[in-house]
N, C-alpha and C positions, 0 to 999 in steps of 0.2 A: 363807485364815490362813495368815502368817508362818513360812515354819520357818528357823532359826536355822541353816549348816553348819558344816564343820570350822572355818575360816574365821574370824575374828570379826569381821573388815571386809566379810564379804558378807551379803543377806538374797539367801535365791530370792521370789520376786514371781509367779505362778503358773509359769509356764516359763522364764523372765527375773532374770539375774543382775543384781545392781547393787552398787554400793555401798554402806556402810553405814555411809558419814560423817555430819556433820555436816547436810550441804547433801541426801541422802539422803531423812535423815529430818526432816526438815521438813516436805521435801517430796514430794507424789505422781505419778509418769508416768501424763496417761491422753491417749491417743494421744501426739498432740507436742506436748500444754500441758503445764508443772507447774503444778497443781491446791496452791496454799494448803492443809496439811492440814488448819489448823481447822477449812477449813470441811464437810471430809465427817465426816460421823455410822458412829458405826461400820457400817466396811465397806461403805457405800452402793456403789454398781455400775450401772454402765447393762445393760438388757436387753432387744433392741429400739429402740423410741424412751420408752419406761420407765425409770422412779430407780425400783431394786428397792434393798434390805440385803443384806447380807452378816455379819458380826465382823471390824470390825479397826478395832485404837487402837495413831493417833499421836501423837505430841506433839509441842505446842501450836506455832506457826513467829511468826516476826517479821513476815514484811512481805507482799503476796499482789503476783503478781506478771502482769506485763503482756500483755495476750489478745496470740501470735504468730503462735497458726497464722494460714494461708492460707485453712483454711477460710470466715472469716468473709470473704472479698471475696468469696464467695458466700449468704449466712448476714445478717442484722443480729436483734438480744434486744431484744423485744415482750414488755413489762410483763403481768403477767396477772394476777387479780384472788389476794388472800392473801399481793400481794410474790414470789410467783412469777412466770420468766421461762421463756418460752419463741424454740429458733431458730429464724427465717423463710426459707426458703429462699427467698430474692430471685429466683427463674428461677417455678418453677410455684409457690409459697406455700403447700405445708407444711409448718409446723411441726411442730416436734421437741421432746423435753423441753431442757429445757440445765437451772435451777434452782430450787429450791424451800426458797425461806426463806435458810438458807445452806450449804444442799444442792445443789452443783456437776456436773451430771451429766458433765462432759468434753466433748470430742469428736471420735469413735472413732462413735462414728452418722453425727454430723454427716458427719464425710470418705467412711464408704461410700454416702450421698446420694449424694453427685455423684460417685464415683469406679468404683462398677459396675454405672449407668446406672440408679440406681433413679427417678432425675427427667429426667420426662418430655419435658420441653420438653431435654437436654441431648441423647436421645435420639432427638426426629424433626428435630434440628437436626445430628441426623452427629457433635456435641461431643460423643461417647462420651471422657473421660477416662481413660485406660490406664497404669494401676501397677504401676512393672516397677524393678528395683534399680536405684540409682545414686547415686555416687561421690562426697558430697559436698565440696564446697568453700566459703571464705568468699574475702575478699575482691574484690570487685563481679567475682566469674567469672572470674579469675586462673590458680585451683590451686594453691597456694602456703603457702594457710594451711589447715588441717582446724581444723573445731569437734567440739568433743569432745564438744556432745552424742551418747542415747540410737541418740534417730534422730524424724526430721523431715520435714516435703514443700515440697518448693520447685515452682515453673514449670518445664518451659524452652522454652525459645524464641529470639527472635533477642535479648538478653540470656547465651543458655547455648550457643549456637549456636560451632560449631565458628571458629571467626577465621583464615582461609585469603588469606596475602598473594599470592601470584598470581591467582586467583580477583578480588579483590578492583581489581587489575592491571587486569585485563583487563575488568572493566566499565566503570573510569576510561577506558582505550582506547574504549571505545563507543559511552559517551556524549559525547567528543571526536567522535569522526570524526560521528555522529548532531548532533548540534547545531551542526559548526563550529562547537567551539573550538577555541583557538588548542590549537598543545602546550605551549609552554611559561604557560596557563594553570596548570601542576604547580610554578609556582615565583614566584606568586604570596602573599603574606603571607596577607590575605581569604584566598585559598584554602586554606590548609593550616592555616590556624585554625579552620577548619572543620573539614581533615575530620578534624586532628586533637579536637574534639568528639565527635565520633561517631566516632569509635574509635580511639583514643592511642597503640595499635600499630602502625595500618601505617604502615607503611613510603614515604613520599609521594619517587618515586625523582626521578631530572632526565629534562629535555627530551630527551637521547640513551637515554635507556633506555624511556621513551615513546615511543618513532620506533620503537621492535622493540615492544612493544607493539600501535600500530597496525599495522604490517606482520605481525604470527605473526594476529593477529582479519583481517585482508586475506588473509590466506593459507590461514587455514582452513574463511574463505566461499571458498573460490575452490576448492577443495577438492570440496566443497558442491554446490559449483553444473558442478564437471566430472564429478561423477558424476551427475549433473540433464539434462548430458548426454550422454552416454553411450546413457542410455534414446530418447533423443528420437528418435518418428521417422520426423519430415518434414525437409525445409529449413529454411533458417534465412536469414533477411533485417533485413538493419544499415542502420544511421541512425550519417550522418558528421557531428561536427559540431567546426567548429571555432573555436579560442579565443586566443585573443593574449598577448603578454603584456607589458611594460615593459621589455620584451628584444628582440632584435632575435630571440630564438629564442618558438616557441608550439606548439600542442599537439594534436591531433588525436582526440575522441572518440566511440568506436562502443561502440556496444548492440546484442545485437541481439532479432531478435521471433520468434517460432516458438508452432507451437499442435501441444501436448502427448496422450502417448499417448492422454488423460482428454475432448479436444478443449477447453482451457483455453487462451485467447490468455496471452504470457507478455511482458514485457520485461523485459528485465536489460541492464545495463550491461558490458563486455565489458573495453574498456581506455581507458587516457588516459594518450595517448600525448608524447614531447618531439618534435618534431617541425626540426628548422635553422629549415627553411623551409615552412611551415605553404597560402603560397601557392602553391605550385609543380606544376607539372603532372607533376611524379611520386612526388610527399610520401605525395598520397592512397591512391594504390597498392601503394607498397611499405609500410605504414601497414594496411593492408588485407591484405594479404599476410606479415605478419609477425603480426598477429592474430589470421586463420584457422590457420597453425603451430602460434599455442599456446593455441590449444584444437581442433589438433586436429583441426579440419571446412573442409577446402580441398574438399574433396569431397558439402560441405553447403549450400557457399553457393548461392542464388536470387535475392536482390536487395540494391540499394543504396540508400539513399534520404539525398536532403543536400539544405542551405538553404541552403545557396549560391548570390547574385545569379545571375539569367537569362543576363548578357552572361558572362557563366563557364562555363557549362552547360554548351556543346556539348563545349568543349572537356574540361572532368574525363570527359564522359562518352566524350568518343573514347579518350584515354587510357585511363583504367579497363577498358573494352569491350579494347582493346589488349593493355595488359599484366595482363590479371588472367583471358582469354582463354586465352589461351598453359598457366596455372596448372592452370584450371577445366572443367568441361566445363559451359558457361552453356545456358540451359534458349532454344528457340525463338530463336537463336542471337545470345543477346542483348539483342533485341528489348526485350525486357519490364527488364535489369537493370537500370539506372540511370534511375529516379521522383524527381521536383521533390514536393517537401516542400508538401504546401496552406496548411498555414496559414501561411507564407514568403510563398508567391504572395498571398494572402489580404490578408496586411501591409503586401504593397509595392505594391496595387491600389492604400490606401488610403489609403497614407503621399502618390501622386500626386496619388490629387484633394486631400487636402489639405493640397499640397506646391500645389495653381497658383491656393487663395485664403487663397493665406496671409496679407494683406493683411487681410482682412475678420475672419476669428479674431485675428487680433491686435486689432481696434477691438473684439470683442464679451468680450476677457478683459481688454481695459482698462476697456470699462464695466463688465466685472460685479465686476472690483477694486473701481471705484467708486460701486457700492450697497453691498456689504456691506466700506466699509470704517468703516459709522459705523450705527446701529440707527437715528438718525434717518434718514438715505437709504436704507433697506430702508422705513422706516415708509411716510414719502412713494413710493417707487417701487410701494407692493401699491395706496398711494389712486388713482394713477394706472390700475392696471389694475384696480380695483374700479370707476371711473369712468366706465371706458370696456369696463365689462362684457367683458371676457378672461375666454373661460368655464376658460384652460386651469389644472389644480391643479401642472402640473411648477413645481419649482421650480430660481433660476439655482441656476449650481455652478460652477465654473474647475474644468478639466479638465487631467490628469497626459501633461502633450506624450508619457510616451515609451507612452501604451497611446492609442490610436487608437480605444478605444470609447467612452472618457470626453469623447474628441476631439465626437466624434458626436453624444451624451449632450449634452451645454453650448451646442450647434449648434442640436439639436434643443431643449429649451426656451427660448433665446433667441427662434428664431423665433418661437414661441410669440407672445410678447412685442412684440413689432417694432416696433407704432404703441404701445408704455411707451417705449419709448425714447426715441421719435422726440417725443414728451411732455414728457420729461426733460427733451429738450433745449432745448425751447423754454423751459423754465420752472424754471431751473437755468444761470447763466450757469458755475459753474464746473464742467459736464457740456459737450462740445463733439467727443466718441469717437463717435456714434449711425451708426448704416452706414447710409450710399444705400437707397435704391428698388431699385436694380440690382444694389447689393451684397448683398439681401438677394432676391434669383432665384435669385444665382449660391448661396445657404444653400440654396435652399430643394432647387434641382439635387445637390448633395454629397450636403448631406440624403438626398434621392434613391433616387443609386448607396451612398450607405453603407450606408443599412438590406439592401442586399440580399447585401453582406460581413458585415454584422454579424447576421443573419438563418442563414448559411449557419455562420458559426463554433456558431453557439452549435447549431444543429443535430449541431453533431460534436459539441461540448461533452455536449450532451446522453447520450451513449453512455461507458458508465467507460472501455471497449476495444476501444473501434470498430476492427472488422473494415472491410478492404477495400473491399468490397462496397457502403457506404452513401458515398463519398463521390462514384460515378459520382453518383445524384440531387440530389447538391452541385454537382456540375463542367458538366453536361447545363444545366441551368435558366441557371444562370450565364452561362453561355456564348452562350442565346440572347434572352436578357435586355438583356448586352451588344450584341450586337449587331444586335439590332432598337432597343434604344438612339439609334444609330450616321448613325439615321434621322430624329435627328427634328426638330418644324420649330422649336423655338424654339434658335437656336445654342450658347446660353449652358450648353444641355442635350446636345445633343450631341457640340459640343467636350470636355464633362468626356468622355462619354462615349466618344468615338476613344480618347482616353488612356489609358482603363481596359480596351476590350477590344485594343487592342494589344500591353499586354503579359499580357493574360491571353489570348490567343487564340496566342500563343507556349506558355503553359501550355499549355493546352487540344492542341496539334499536337503535345505531345511525351510529354503520359502519357494523349488519350483511348486508349488502343489494350490499355495496363494496365488504366486505370478499370472498360470496358470490359468485359474478361476476365471478373475479379472482380464482376461486375454479375450475369454470366451463371451464378455458380458457386449464385447468389442464387436458392433452384426457386421460391421468390414472382413471379420474370422471366425469367429465361432469359434467349430472346436476344430478347425478345418486347420491350423498355420499349429494347432498343440498336435492334433498327424502328422502332419511334416518333419516340424521340430523335429517333435521325436526321434519320427526316426532315423533324422541325420546324425542325431547322438545316441539313442539304441541303438539301433542295425537292427538286427529280426528282432529284440526282448518289446520292441516298441509296441507292440498291441497289449503288452498287462499296466505299464509305463498310463498310458492311454486313456485305462479302463480305471484305472486309480483315481483321474479326474473327471474321467463323464458322472464315476459312481460319487464320487463325492458333490457337481455338480445338480443332480438330483437329489442326493440326500437331500440336500439344502434347498435345495426346491422345494421339499416335501414340507423342511420344518415351518417358511414362508407361509406355507399356505397352511399348517395346521396351529400358526402362533400368530397368526401378521402381527402386527403392533397396535394400539389401541390406534383407532378415526383419526386424524390429523383434519385444520379444516380443508387445504388441501384437500384431502381424500373425497371430503367427504360434498364437495363440491362435485366432485365424479360422479361419486351415484353405489352409495355402503353395496346395493348389490352386485355391482362388480369386483367389491375382497370381501364376500363372504367366502369362508372358507370352502365351504361346503358346495362349494359350485365346480372345484375343481376335482370331485370325486362321486358328484353326480350324475346321475343323468340321464339322458330331455327328456320331458312328459308333453306328453301332445295340448290344446287350449280343449276346452270342452265344446261339446259338440254342440254341437252349434245347427240341429234341428234335418242336417238337410240331406239323408239321409244315409251318410256315408260314415255309419260307426266304423264299421266292416275298413273301412281305407283308417279310420282313426286307431283304430286297437295294431293296423302293422305297421304302421308310423310307430307305434311304442315299441314294435318288435325290433322291428330296427335300430333305436335307439336303445334299446339293452343288449343289442349283438356290438353296437356297432359304439365305442362311445367315442367323446369326444375326444381329442389331442388337448392335451396340459396344456396351459402357457408356454413353455418350457421348449417342450415338441415343436408345438406348430411355430416359431421363434427361428431352432434350430433349424429345423427342415426348408426352412422357405432359404431361400435363394440370399448367395451375399450380398450386403451395402456396395458398388462398387464404393474404389480406394482414390479418394480424392483429397489433396493437401488441404485444401479447409474445411474438413469434416469436422462438424463438432460432434465428440459425441453426446455429449449432456442434453443438449439440444437435441439432438436424436431420439435417446431415453426419452425426456420432454412431450414433441409431439406421437411419442406412440404409449405412451402412458396408460388413458386406456384405452390401450389395444390390449398391454397386456399389466393390467395393473398391478398385482400381484408380484408378477417377477418383475418388478417395471423399484417395486418397493424392494428386492435383494439385491438389482445390483446400483440402484442410491448407496446403499452399504456398502460396498465391493468397489467399485469407483472412489469412493471417498475414503479407501483405504490409502495412510500414506507409506510407500513405501520406503523410503528416504527422506530422512531429518531437514538436509538442505533441498531445496535446488533452484537455487541459481546465484549472482556472481562466486568472489572468488574462492568464500563457503564453500566448495563446495569439493576443492581442491587441498583442502586443509588439514595436515594432518594432523593435528588437535581435534574429528572430531567428535572423540571420546569425552573421555573426563576435564571437565573445564574448570578452570580456576580463578574466581571470584578473589579482585583487587581489596589489596587492604583498605579500601573506605569503606568500601563497601559490607566489607566484611564486619567492620567497627557496630556499623547499623545496627536496630533492633529488625528480629526475624517481621515481623508484619511490616518494616517502614522497606527490608530488601524485595521484599514480595512484591507494596504497593509500586513501587519505584517499575517493579520488573514488566509484573504486570498493565498495569496505564500507561507507558509508553509500549505495548503492542496494540492495547484496543484504542489510544486515540489514535491511532493510524486509520482509525475507521471511522471516525466520530464524523458528522455535517462540518461541514466550511467555518472559521469562527465569521461571525456575525460582519456585515458589510460598515463601512464609515458610514458616519452619518452622512445624510446627504447636504452639498453646500446650497443655499438657497436666501434670498433676503429677502427679510421680515423688516413690517414697518413698525417703530413701536413709541407705541403712545406713552406722554409721559403723564402721570397720575391725574 
């Protein structure tokens, strides 16, 4: 029953005081929906899900209010017998009383179903809708115009999320960095129009401000990486890339590869530094020294990998060793310090092969262009192949001249159709590019040797993050094949093989020691594979070369015993006693006598320990039987599990396995002819050096940053008017 108060303008309905004006008399509030009073009989109200009666009388109204409650996003109205309707939940299909003829139940019970977790579908999907107080605004979330209604419900989410100009600018900077967009995109009319359509309140900044945003992202990510480096348990190996510009300046890129305390391998860009003359003898040394100082890692440098040409490799190596050995403690007297990129040597050898038959390759390209010029020619060529009963299923295709693997595949397909090309030349007066029999022999020889390089590259690409032990398998087999091929009886084959072997042999001589030491750290092979492969390559002189590897492994191990890295938390957890260098050379001593009358026995044990010293970790590792060779073998996980058993040797293995034997490891870049010096485009060349570095480094770092926070959840919120 409604009671009148002392104020003639107010009426008490339940516990709520509402204005007793015309509008209040004409409409009744049910939940958040105003329902015409003429549709209510005396005291209709909802209890649970059913419509019951109470005594209330209200005057008639003039019109019915349109449904605006947000609960109708979750419910539909279904007609039932007798002119009644029920509300059906879209999720769980449960129905509720809504109207019986002219009696309408309102929406409060429907709201309870979706907000209090009654709906089983919402509960199962963990999308329970929360009922919480909040301030209500209108005007598209601007917060300037308040609605006068008593109570209502709204959804919170993107539309009502707090707008943050600074955060949006930071996300825009990250987008520019990750997708290589130009900084002046912020001035492009189409972009600003697009942004305005999404969020009119976002103020698009100018280029100078966006440079600041990019640099701020770079600085933040650099701090995170510096923190990660502070807990790095081992040493770091660098890769060095050279970049030129259309100007006289150049850049040096430095990336670091390391294995963390969880035995996961990582490669991160460190610096992208401008140098006045990138190919000068001292430019690299100065850049590397500056980078190590910048990252506070002068005492953690292990090796550097270069992608420069063979002709200048010795000059770079000598200068780097001389310059950096005075500033850093190089392991094994710098013998492992400079490594050449394996992908680069594959590309260089492949380019030599292609260059040796460039005239034949030109004819084949022109032949394929002629055939592909029209469907009629393609059909005619297919008919010729069918008549000649050529069994090949390969498709003729043109190569990408900068990707030598595509040239190899083009030649391989063309080789199958060599008879068809000759037949086409005799039957079509417009075609006269068919290679001769001698030309096809050159193509056959080239394909024979390019296959070795192609297969080797794919073996490396098969590993997502290849460790250094994988490269010895590829290098020794290639060295053996090319060495044997130089004695081929056919001069066409032997001529190509000699040129290939001359270049690859230089790489083998420079890098076989570091490749061999890396494979010794593989418990499936140890020294055994070195002994086997060297016997194939060197014959009777194999023992001499095996001894070089064996001596280097033992000498390197002694350096780790004598000068271990400072203990990190990862090692402390394993017990400092396991890492004490003295433990390797000290003799075993017995515990003090317990008074059991066996003093003579204790002396005997002490004498045995003196005369028979325990094996070092390295000797123990090498003497143990080989680990079975299984396809799923994870070498880093093996060392992680055996760290306590080999505390010192595992530190040596960690550093060796992290050596980047190749600058690239996946994608078509491993086949690129331009793996040496690269060219910086004119746009980036025009930017300030610190911005160029920020763009290159931050792009690399952001790939490993945590994912963007999830979007605000969509919830139904009760809004009370003040």
